[in-house]
Each structure stands twice: as structure tokens, then as C-alpha cells.
N, C-alpha and C positions, 0 to 999 in steps of 0.2 A: 502495499500500501504506499510505505513511501518513497518506493519510486515513483511512482502516479504523481507522487503531491510533489516531487519535486521536476517533473515532466512541463508539466504543466504551471510549474510557478514560471518557464522558463519561454511558455508562451505568452503569460500573460505580461503587457507592458507597468500600467500602474489600471492603482483602483482610486475611484472617488466617492467619501463618503461625505454626501451633503449636512446640514445643520436640520435638526427636523426637523417637521413644519410648523409644529408647537413646542416653543420650549420646555423641555424639564419634565413632561409627559410620556407617560408608559405607553399609551398606548395612542401612536401617533405613527403616522408614514412619515419614511426618509428615504433619500435616494442614494442609489450607490452606482456606479458608474465603471462598467467594468471596461479596460483595454486593452486588446488581447496584440502584440503585435501580426503584423502586416495585413491585421483586417480592419485594427481599428475600433471603434464601441462598437458590443455586442450588447443588442437586447433579445431575450429567448424570446422564442415566438409565445409561451401562454405568459406573457408578462406583459400581455398588455393591457388596455382596458379594461373596467371588472366591472360588470352590469348588476345596477345593483336593484333591488326590488324598491316597489315605493315604502313598504314597509321600513326594513331596512332602512333608507333612507333617511324617513322621520322618526326613528330611531338615532339612528347617529347625528342629526340633528341637536336633538334633544341634548345628545349628553355633550355636544358641541355648546348650546346655552347654558349647563349644568357647570362646564367648564370657566369658562367667561363669566358665569354671574359668583362665584367661587372663588375666581383669581382678584376682582375686581372689589370683592368683602375684601381681600386678601391687605391686594394693596391699601385700600384705606385705612386697614388697622397698623402696613406699617407706615403709613405717613404720618396720621397722628399718636402713634409711639408705643401703641397696647399691646401690636405684634412682640415688639423687643421684654415687656414685662411680660408676660409670659413665658417668653422663650428662656429668658435669665429664670424664670419660675422654676421653670419645667427642669432646666439644666440644674437648680440647684437640687430638686429632687430626687434628678435620677442619675446624681454622682451621689450622694447618700444611699440611693437604693443601691450604688454599686461596690459600694464602701462595704456596705454590709456585707454582701452577699462575700466577697474577695476573704471581708474577716471572717466567715461562716468556713470556709474554703482550706483558709490558712487553719482555724482551729483543730478543722476536722485530720490539714496533714498531719499536724503537730502530734495527734491524739494516735495516729498510723506509724508515725515514723520518720514518714515524709520528707517533711519540714523543720530542719529547726534552726531557730537564729543563734546567728553567728556571738550575739550576747550572749546565749545561754551555754556557749560553749565552754571548757576549760583553758585557763590561761594557759598557753606553753611560749617560752619563750625559745626564739630560734639557737642550737645547738650555738657553741664557741668557738671556733679553727682553733688548733692547738698552737701552742707559738711558734711554731716552725711554718707553720703552715702561713702564718701571718707577717711572717720572716719575708718570703720566698716573696709578697705582694709589691 
């Protein structure tokens, strides 16, 4: 399979990935152009225009309207500072939750002997070199 991939890569001149139609959206279209050596831009035959039924078009329109409405509300919250206050509040709460989870995992690991804090290890000085070894330095 690797040989086939290498061969295909030899034929590909460039791949252009364009920005999504709606920035930041997961469910949106995005154009990808593939250019082959000696052929140019290639569009597979089954990549033509999609014919949607009126019901599918209506559902798509409603989904886009809802996205627009939610985005406008987000922009209003961002403009008046409400979004920043909310994010700061949530960030502090999530950080405390993560720290609590880490502490619980650390305590469990300490019980199982997997994790030992360096401060609880016995203090051991490095051995001193004999006088003859020190003189050679």
C-alpha cells in the first residue's frame, strides 16, 4: 500500500485547501483543489453539483438561520463584555475541577506506590570521591 501512495504522490503537483465557507463551523463546506502533473486541476465526475430536495433545502436554511442568530448573540455578548466575564468564571471553575481530579489521581497513585513525592524520599548525599581521585582532577 505504501508503494501505491508514493506513486500517487509523484503525480500530485499541489493540493490547495481553501478556507471554510463559514469560519469556525464544523458542519460547512470547504473546497479542496487537487492538481496533477501534466493534467492540471482534476474534478472527479461524481463531485458535481448536489441536487437537494426542497425539504433538505428548507432544513439547511433553518440550520443556517439558527447559526446566524446564535453568532449574532455571541457577538453582542462579546461587545458588551458579558462573554469575557462568563469565560473567566468558567475557566476558574474548570481549573479547580481539573486540579481536584489531578489530586485524586495523585493520591491514588501514592497509595499504589506508583507516585512518590521527592520531598518524602530519604535524603542521601552523593558519595565523596577518595582523596586520590580528587587530586587527579
